[in-house]
C-alpha angles and dihedrals in degrees: 000000000000119000117261112261129186133188131197126216142145122294110240100170119013124239144079133266134182117189148099119313115243121193113221118230139087126251102222123214118235111278115239110218115230096220101238140051090246091054092047092049091050091049093051094045091049091051091049091051089051091051090051092052093048092049092048089055091050091048091054090063097038132089138186118352092000092056091047092053093048092046089054090053092048091051090051094048090052094044111111090207091062095051097039097084091051092049090049090052090051090052087052092056107273122131120245097256095048092044094049095046092049094046094048092042090058092046093049092048089053092051093047091051094048120116087217111096091209094059093045089054091049092058088086090055091053091049087052091053092046094052095043092056093043091053090053093047093050098036091240126156123219106241112241117232118238118255113282094012125158106229116218134187142102090290140337125236120234095241092049089054092047093048094051117100105232096175091101094050127250132140147214126262115182133189089212130003130110135257088229096051123119092251091051089056090051091049093052091047091053098037095243113154111240135176124186135189096040094141121226111354111208116242100262108142112173097022114122112250138188117224117196104188092168093069101014110256142133123196111199098201134061089218091059106146092237097052095116092047088049092053092048090051090048091050091048090050092051090048091052090048092050091046090050091060088067088066096051097096097032125092113260109253130163121236089260094051104263112145117227122193113228117191131171134246114230119202097176133013089243089065091077092060089080099037124090106220088213089068095063142038095239138286114313093182129020107183117212100189090095088073095052105047100064126119088237090071135239115351121250124228096264093052091052094043091054093050095049093044092053093057094042092052091046091054090061097212097325113123121274114194109204115199114211112239112301097200124158128048104059092355110069115181120197111238093018115050125057131226112255137173092236108017095177088066095036142071102331139127117004094353090061092047091051090049090054104041091162089067095034094054091057090056092045093054092048091051094047092051094045092048092078088068098064149339101311129181126179129211131188119224127223096012109173105166133029092245091067092057091045094050093048091048090053090054090051092050091047094052091045090055091051092051090048091051091056095042096246113154110246144142131213106227127206110281120220140164140238114244100215105112109081092229089068095045091049095049109021091157088074089066099050090126090071115101092223144353128230118190113222098205095186097060095032090056095047093047094047093046096036087228121125112236095227098044109102091196091068098030091118089063097046096079122139092206092062107128092239093056093044092048090056092048091049091052092051091048092050092049092046091052093049091048099042092241116148113241132194139161122228105175129107091269091071092071098040111103090205092057101038096081091055092046093053090046088054090057103262114147100166121060129177117202140175110272093250089061098050098098097042092046092053092046090051091051091049091058095054136081118208089237091057097037 
């Protein structure tokens, strides 16, 4: 019997799993050279076409974040710049498999070494593309994991996660990874337990393991001394989850009777297809980046209008807060964003929109036209100085006047700002002209703590409950209350039961969460008193 061994990492998606370990990775068959550069080129191009077709099929069944990730992969597979080094290597005498692996290996290494958090996160997508094409070239099949397995490895690719059947349970235990990665977001949305940052996980495929993704642990032996305690904790977690469902369609109220608004964050219009509007108080954040990152290019006015109208009509009169495009930083958009040495401190959010009024005005017109179909609000991301809010408001008024002059139905919604740049949180009184505030806890935390939110090496610093972050939030809440300005929070912290007590204690009374967190957020609120929050 092997000795019990346990590892500690960072929870990325809460939950528990007990099942066989399964090491990620594909054993590739030997590649059979084609004998000529023309034959090797044809083999690689055929494999790339096959990858495009497979990704297109996955995209057809995906929504929201999953669709965005897969669309990025499809755009990369079809990008001539990605395949050019491999084709050049083939012309120099390499076979297709060697050329492709070398070209993608160099590209992945560049992404992993980037100072840009976005590109580091995309390294997993490139690895996914590399492996997909290599499997096609070598005629290899990706081994399926057994039901209920705990998948282990350095990282997991988005498509591998999406292709795994999670209906029988299971989880993910990674040596590296990040709790803010794209796969971690998918895991939280689907309720799949996931722990990252465990360090080297011994090769132990088939051994039964215990994954505690509530506290961040992996026990690599079924005879681990704490197995019964683990099972009790897992049962208690399931019980809490089941109990939370009873709160889903009830108003959120603390134990001492204080009402808390709980809204949802919407990443894609299709998200609302599975949400009962009766379960929430509206949409605290409707992202619009999903429209701008597609291979088809920048969206036209009608495409945007249709997307905004769908969500507004679904909300049935409840508020829908549409955030103008938050491109830049970790969201590059071809034809819109610019390459910068430090994009998180560069031309992103509202400052990018103001720098490209030709693109911004199209979005403004679409929002103004859609606003007649519901209770719309608009907020500007990454505002740092009052002049940015004022300039954006002028553009909205200008486009409204043009629509009025041509008789096009429209409505000018209330205009607010995101509170995510520390300059706003430190001096909120300078932004009293805004109709409302919405705290973006993800960016505010990373800027205050100088710790990127998707960098596992500084994860211990990127904590929303740090006193410095909470003090800023409390100051914003106090000012908003004195001034009669509506205030909400739309970052990940709003749906985290461990953070909610501190948020309520800081004065927050309006939280917007991802749909998967609605029930647990409401259940957490119901167990608190404002005095104990």
